[in-house]
C-alpha positions in Angstrom: -23.3 52.2 -0.3 -19.9 53.7 0.5 -16.6 52.2 0.3 -16.4 51.6 4.0 -19.2 49.0 3.8 -17.7 47.2 0.8 -14.7 46.8 2.6 -16.7 45.2 5.6 -18.4 42.8 3.4 -15.2 41.6 1.8 -13.8 41.1 5.4 -17.0 39.2 6.4 -17.0 37.0 3.2 -13.3 36.1 3.8 -13.7 35.2 7.7 -16.7 33.1 6.6 -15.0 31.3 3.8 -12.1 30.5 6.3 -14.4 29.2 8.7 -16.1 26.9 6.1 -12.7 25.5 4.9 -11.6 24.7 8.6 -15.0 23.0 9.4 -14.6 20.9 6.0 -11.0 20.1 6.7 -11.8 18.7 10.2 -14.3 16.4 8.8 -11.9 14.6 6.4 -10.4 11.1 7.3 -6.9 11.1 8.2 -5.8 7.8 8.6 -2.1 6.8 8.8 -0.7 4.2 6.4 0.3 2.1 9.6 -0.2 2.5 13.4 3.4 1.6 14.2 4.8 4.2 11.7 7.6 5.4 13.7 8.7 1.8 14.7 8.5 0.8 11.1 10.6 3.8 10.2 13.4 2.9 12.5 13.6 -0.5 10.7 13.5 0.8 7.2 17.2 -0.2 6.5 16.1 -3.9 7.0 13.6 -3.3 4.2 16.2 -1.9 1.9 18.6 -4.8 2.6 15.6 -7.1 1.8 14.8 -5.2 -1.5 18.4 -5.5 -2.6 18.5 -9.2 -2.1 15.3 -9.6 -3.9 16.7 -7.5 -6.9 19.7 -9.7 -6.9 18.0 -12.9 -7.6 17.8 -14.0 -11.4 14.3 -12.4 -11.8 12.1 -10.1 -10.2 8.7 -11.1 -8.7 6.2 -11.6 -11.4 2.4 -11.2 -10.6 -0.6 -11.5 -12.8 -3.8 -9.9 -11.9 -6.8 -12.3 -13.0 -10.5 -11.8 -12.5 -10.7 -12.5 -8.6 -7.2 -13.4 -7.7 -3.6 -12.5 -8.3 -1.2 -15.1 -9.4 2.4 -14.5 -7.8 5.5 -16.1 -9.4 8.7 -16.1 -7.3 12.1 -16.2 -9.1 13.5 -19.7 -10.1 15.9 -19.8 -6.9 12.7 -20.1 -4.8 11.4 -23.2 -6.7 11.4 -26.3 -4.6 12.4 -24.6 -1.4 10.4 -23.9 1.7 9.0 -20.4 1.2 6.9 -18.5 3.9 5.5 -15.2 2.6 3.6 -12.4 4.3 1.5 -10.7 1.4 -0.1 -7.3 1.7 -2.5 -6.0 -0.8 -2.4 -2.3 0.2 -5.4 -0.1 -1.0 -4.1 3.3 -1.1 -7.5 5.0 -0.8 -9.6 2.8 1.8 -7.9 0.7 4.6 -11.0 -1.6 4.6 -10.1 -2.9 1.1 -6.6 -4.0 2.6 -6.0 -7.9 2.1 -3.3 -9.3 4.4 -2.2 -13.1 4.1 0.5 -15.5 5.4 1.2 -18.2 2.9 3.6 -21.2 2.5 4.7 -22.9 -0.5 7.3 -24.8 -2.1 6.5 -24.6 -6.0 7.0 -20.7 -6.0 3.6 -19.9 -7.1 0.9 -18.3 -4.9 -2.8 -17.6 -5.8 -3.9 -14.6 -3.7 -7.9 -14.2 -4.3 -9.5 -10.8 -3.6 -13.1 -9.7 -3.5 -14.9 -8.5 -6.7 -15.5 -4.9 -5.6 -11.8 -4.3 -4.7 -10.9 -2.4 -7.5 -8.5 0.7 -7.9 -4.9 1.4 -7.1 -3.2 -0.8 -4.8 0.2 -1.7 -3.7 1.4 -5.2 -3.8 3.8 -5.7 -0.7 5.5 -9.2 -0.4 8.1 -10.0 2.3 9.2 -13.7 2.1 11.8 -16.0 3.8 13.6 -18.6 2.2 16.7 -20.7 3.2 16.8 -18.4 6.3 17.1 -15.2 4.1 14.6 -12.5 4.0 13.4 -10.7 0.9 11.0 -8.0 0.1 9.2 -6.8 -3.1 6.7 -4.0 -3.6 4.9 -2.8 -6.7 2.0 -0.6 -7.6 -1.0 -2.1 -9.4 -4.3 -1.2 -10.8 -7.2 -3.7 -10.4 -10.3 -3.1 -12.9 
């Protein structure tokens, strides 16, 4: 076999490899984080302001991952106030494992249950309102 055929086989192998990679990449799931991504991006400064207000409290939001729930403790200033919270347990890998709840409390403690199979890396995103002021807290956690 002369060198011309060898070059031809290299080109054919290269083109076949590119075709396989394009076919595999087109079969991948490409979900966006949210459907209204651009609208949320425009309102991002509000989230920054809410995060700064939450960081200015006497302490940060504390959470404890237990067997089938997460216990969320709000700072001392949130005790004995009417607190309305929107909690999102966002799974970074599978959107079917996301859990979203709207909860009200006056004692500053929330128990948020999650299914037993909901393991892996998550983001806990909490936005709440107390005394007509909005706050936001976000933290990554790993559920075992």
